[in-house]
C-alpha positions as CSV (number, residue, x, y, z in Angstrom):
1,M,-30.1,-40.0,1.9
2,T,-29.6,-38.9,5.8
3,D,-29.2,-41.5,7.9
4,Q,-32.3,-42.0,10.5
5,I,-31.8,-40.3,14.0
6,I,-32.5,-42.9,16.5
7,L,-33.3,-41.9,20.1
8,N,-33.1,-44.6,23.0
9,A,-35.6,-44.1,25.5
10,D,-36.7,-45.9,28.9
11,V,-40.7,-46.2,29.7
12,R,-41.7,-43.9,32.9
13,E,-43.9,-45.4,35.4
14,R,-45.0,-42.5,37.1
15,T,-45.4,-38.9,36.3
16,G,-45.8,-35.6,37.9
17,S,-43.3,-32.3,38.3
18,N,-41.3,-34.2,41.3
19,K,-40.7,-37.1,39.2
20,A,-40.0,-35.3,36.2
21,R,-37.3,-33.5,38.5
22,V,-36.0,-36.4,39.8
23,I,-35.4,-37.7,36.3
24,R,-34.0,-34.8,35.2
25,N,-31.4,-34.0,38.0
26,I,-31.3,-37.9,39.6
27,D,-31.2,-39.8,36.6
28,G,-29.7,-37.5,34.4
29,M,-32.8,-38.0,31.3
30,V,-35.2,-36.5,29.7
31,P,-38.9,-36.7,30.3
32,A,-40.7,-36.9,27.4
33,I,-44.3,-38.4,25.9
34,V,-45.2,-39.8,22.4
35,Y,-48.9,-39.8,21.3
36,G,-50.8,-39.9,18.2
37,D,-51.7,-42.1,15.4
38,E,-55.3,-43.0,17.4
39,K,-53.1,-45.1,19.6
40,D,-52.3,-44.9,23.8
41,T,-49.7,-41.8,25.4
42,I,-46.5,-43.6,26.2
43,N,-44.5,-41.6,28.8
44,I,-41.0,-42.0,28.3
45,K,-37.5,-40.5,29.5
46,L,-34.7,-39.9,27.2
47,R,-31.3,-40.0,27.1
48,L,-29.6,-36.6,27.6
49,N,-26.6,-37.1,25.8
50,E,-28.6,-38.8,23.1
51,L,-31.0,-35.8,22.9
52,T,-28.5,-33.1,23.0
53,K,-26.2,-34.5,19.8
54,A,-29.3,-34.8,18.1
55,S,-30.7,-31.7,19.0
56,E,-27.6,-30.4,17.1
57,N,-28.7,-31.8,13.6
58,E,-31.1,-29.8,11.7
59,L,-32.7,-32.5,10.7
60,F,-34.2,-33.3,13.9
61,Y,-36.8,-30.5,13.9
62,T,-37.9,-31.7,10.4
63,Q,-37.3,-35.6,9.6
64,V,-39.0,-38.6,10.8
65,L,-37.1,-40.0,13.8
66,L,-37.1,-43.2,16.0
67,I,-37.6,-43.6,19.3
68,K,-36.5,-47.4,20.7
69,T,-38.0,-48.4,23.8
70,G,-37.1,-52.0,24.5
71,E,-38.1,-53.9,21.5
72,N,-41.2,-51.0,20.6
73,E,-40.1,-48.9,17.7
74,E,-42.3,-45.2,17.2
75,K,-41.5,-43.4,14.6
76,V,-42.1,-39.4,15.4
77,V,-41.7,-36.0,14.6
78,L,-40.7,-33.7,17.1
79,K,-43.8,-31.5,18.0
80,E,-42.1,-29.8,21.0
81,L,-38.7,-29.7,23.0
82,Q,-39.0,-27.4,26.4
83,K,-35.7,-25.6,27.9
84,D,-34.8,-23.9,30.8
85,P,-34.7,-20.2,29.6
86,A,-32.0,-19.6,32.2
87,K,-29.8,-22.3,32.1
88,G,-30.6,-24.3,28.6
89,K,-31.5,-27.3,30.3
90,F,-33.5,-29.4,28.3
91,L,-36.8,-29.8,30.3
92,H,-39.4,-32.4,28.3
93,A,-39.7,-33.3,24.8
94,D,-43.4,-33.9,23.1
95,F,-43.1,-36.5,19.7
96,Q,-46.2,-37.5,17.6
97,R,-46.3,-40.7,16.2
98,V,-46.6,-40.6,11.9
99,S,-47.3,-43.1,9.6
100,R,-46.1,-42.6,5.9
101,K,-48.8,-41.2,5.0
102,T,-49.4,-38.9,7.8
103,K,-49.5,-35.5,6.9
104,L,-47.4,-32.8,8.6
105,K,-46.0,-29.6,8.3
106,V,-42.8,-28.8,8.1
107,V,-40.2,-26.3,8.4
108,I,-37.7,-26.7,5.4
109,P,-34.4,-25.0,4.8
110,V,-33.4,-23.9,1.0
111,N,-30.4,-24.5,-0.8
112,F,-29.2,-22.3,-3.6
113,L,-27.2,-24.5,-6.0
114,N,-25.1,-23.7,-8.7
115,E,-24.9,-20.1,-6.9
116,E,-20.8,-19.5,-7.8
117,E,-22.2,-20.8,-12.0
118,C,-24.8,-18.3,-11.9
119,V,-24.9,-16.1,-15.5
120,G,-26.4,-13.1,-13.9
121,I,-23.5,-12.9,-11.4
122,K,-20.7,-14.1,-13.4
123,E,-21.3,-12.4,-17.1
124,D,-23.5,-9.4,-15.7
125,G,-22.0,-8.7,-12.3
126,G,-25.2,-8.9,-10.5
127,V,-25.4,-9.8,-7.0
128,V,-27.6,-12.7,-5.6
129,A,-30.7,-11.6,-3.0
130,K,-32.1,-14.5,-0.8
131,A,-35.1,-13.0,0.1
132,I,-36.3,-16.8,1.6
133,R,-33.9,-19.4,3.9
134,E,-36.6,-21.4,4.8
135,I,-40.5,-22.9,3.8
136,E,-42.4,-24.5,5.8
137,I,-44.9,-27.0,3.6
138,M,-47.2,-29.7,4.0
139,C,-45.8,-33.1,2.5
140,L,-46.2,-36.9,3.8
141,A,-44.4,-38.1,6.6
142,G,-42.9,-40.8,4.6
143,N,-41.3,-37.9,1.7
144,I,-40.2,-35.3,3.7
145,P,-37.3,-33.6,1.8
146,E,-33.7,-32.8,3.7
147,S,-34.1,-29.3,1.9
148,I,-35.3,-28.0,-1.2
149,D,-32.7,-27.4,-3.8
150,I,-33.0,-24.1,-6.0
151,D,-30.6,-23.9,-9.0
152,I,-29.9,-20.5,-10.2
153,E,-27.5,-21.2,-12.7
154,N,-29.5,-20.0,-15.3
155,L,-30.5,-16.8,-14.4
156,H,-29.6,-13.6,-15.5
157,L,-29.0,-10.2,-14.2
158,G,-33.0,-9.1,-13.1
159,D,-34.1,-12.9,-13.1
160,S,-36.2,-13.9,-9.9
161,I,-37.9,-17.2,-9.0
162,R,-41.0,-16.6,-6.5
163,L,-42.6,-19.3,-4.2
164,T,-44.9,-20.2,-7.1
165,E,-42.2,-20.8,-8.9
166,I,-40.1,-23.9,-7.3
167,G,-40.7,-27.4,-7.5
168,L,-41.5,-29.7,-4.5
169,P,-42.0,-33.1,-3.5
170,E,-44.8,-35.0,-4.7
171,G,-47.6,-34.7,-2.5
172,S,-46.3,-31.5,-1.2
173,E,-47.5,-28.0,-0.9
174,V,-47.1,-24.7,0.6
175,P,-49.7,-24.3,2.7
176,G,-52.3,-21.3,2.1
177,L,-50.1,-20.1,-1.3
178,T,-52.0,-18.1,-3.5
179,E,-51.2,-15.4,-6.3
180,E,-51.8,-12.7,-3.2
181,T,-49.3,-14.8,-0.9
182,D,-46.6,-15.3,-3.5
183,Q,-43.1,-14.6,-2.0
184,M,-39.7,-13.8,-3.5
185,V,-37.5,-16.4,-2.9
186,V,-34.1,-15.1,-5.0
187,S,-33.6,-12.6,-7.7
188,I,-30.3,-11.3,-9.3
189,N,-30.0,-7.5,-8.9
190,A,-27.3,-5.1,-10.0
191,P,-25.2,-4.2,-7.5
192,K,-25.8,-0.7,-5.5
193,A,-23.8,2.3,-7.0
194,V,-20.8,3.2,-4.1
195,E,-20.6,6.9,-3.4
196,E,-17.3,7.5,-5.1
197,D,-15.0,9.7,-2.9
198,P,-14.7,13.2,-4.5
199,I,-11.3,13.9,-6.5
200,L,-9.0,16.0,-4.7
201,E,-6.5,17.9,-6.1
202,E,-2.8,16.6,-6.1
203,E,-0.8,18.1,-3.1
204,L,0.7,20.9,-3.4
205,E,4.4,21.6,-3.8
206,D,6.2,23.3,-1.0
207,G,5.9,27.1,-1.0
208,E,2.7,27.1,-3.5
209,V,-0.4,28.5,-2.6
210,T,-3.9,28.4,-3.7
211,E,-6.4,30.9,-4.9
212,G,-8.2,31.0,-1.6
213,E,-4.9,31.4,0.5
214,E,-3.5,34.5,-2.2
215,V,-6.6,35.9,-1.8
216,S,-6.8,35.7,2.0
217,E,-3.3,37.5,1.8
218,E,-4.2,40.6,-0.1
219,K,-7.1,41.1,2.0
220,D,-4.7,40.8,4.9
221,E,-2.3,43.3,3.4
222,E,-5.1,45.8,2.5
223,T,-6.1,45.5,6.3
224,S,-2.5,46.6,7.7
225,D,-1.9,49.2,4.9
226,S,-5.2,50.8,6.2
227,A,-4.2,50.2,10.2
228,E,-1.1,52.4,9.3
229,S,-2.7,55.0,6.8
230,K,-4.7,55.1,10.4
231,E,-2.2,55.7,12.6
232,D,-0.4,58.3,10.3
233,S,-3.1,60.6,10.1
234,S,-3.8,60.1,13.5
235,E,-0.1,61.1,13.9
């Protein structure tokens, strides 16, 4: 199990756009809020280096995080991370408190297992087509998977796996999934036919001419003879 991501924070006593600019430009920190779970919203500021490092981990966007403010600890999930569109600097972060029983909607990456051992690829010469790389699921905050693993080892040529056929953690579901909204996740397809170049005639030996060239030469000779005949008659 991957270690939980921890962010250290300080409580913000004052709020407002001017104070936020001071926090970012002078303090070198990022303003943020923590809300939800029927508790008061708290205003905090995060260390820029910690937030930057955490944001480079894909689990930062899907897993439960731990925010420490002194002796207080808050289990949260990231709800919004604002960036300056021009400079890419972090401007603000919103975190929602969770308990183990809190149901969340999260996007989880799909991990395809045993691709190199897939029967349809090794024995049938097929190719794998991955239609979905991540799946949005609804699950308990205490049971968010790091990835959704799909084993494709036993898939043959023409086989596929759809959303309704994948296994999800207990208590998880794909919101709004029905037979009508079902989608292909992965399939093993026949390789596309490669259009071959036309077979070229072997290079001609020195001095050899093709049939087309012979005809052309014959026409040139006929034209020359005709021209000579006209000259003789004119004389």
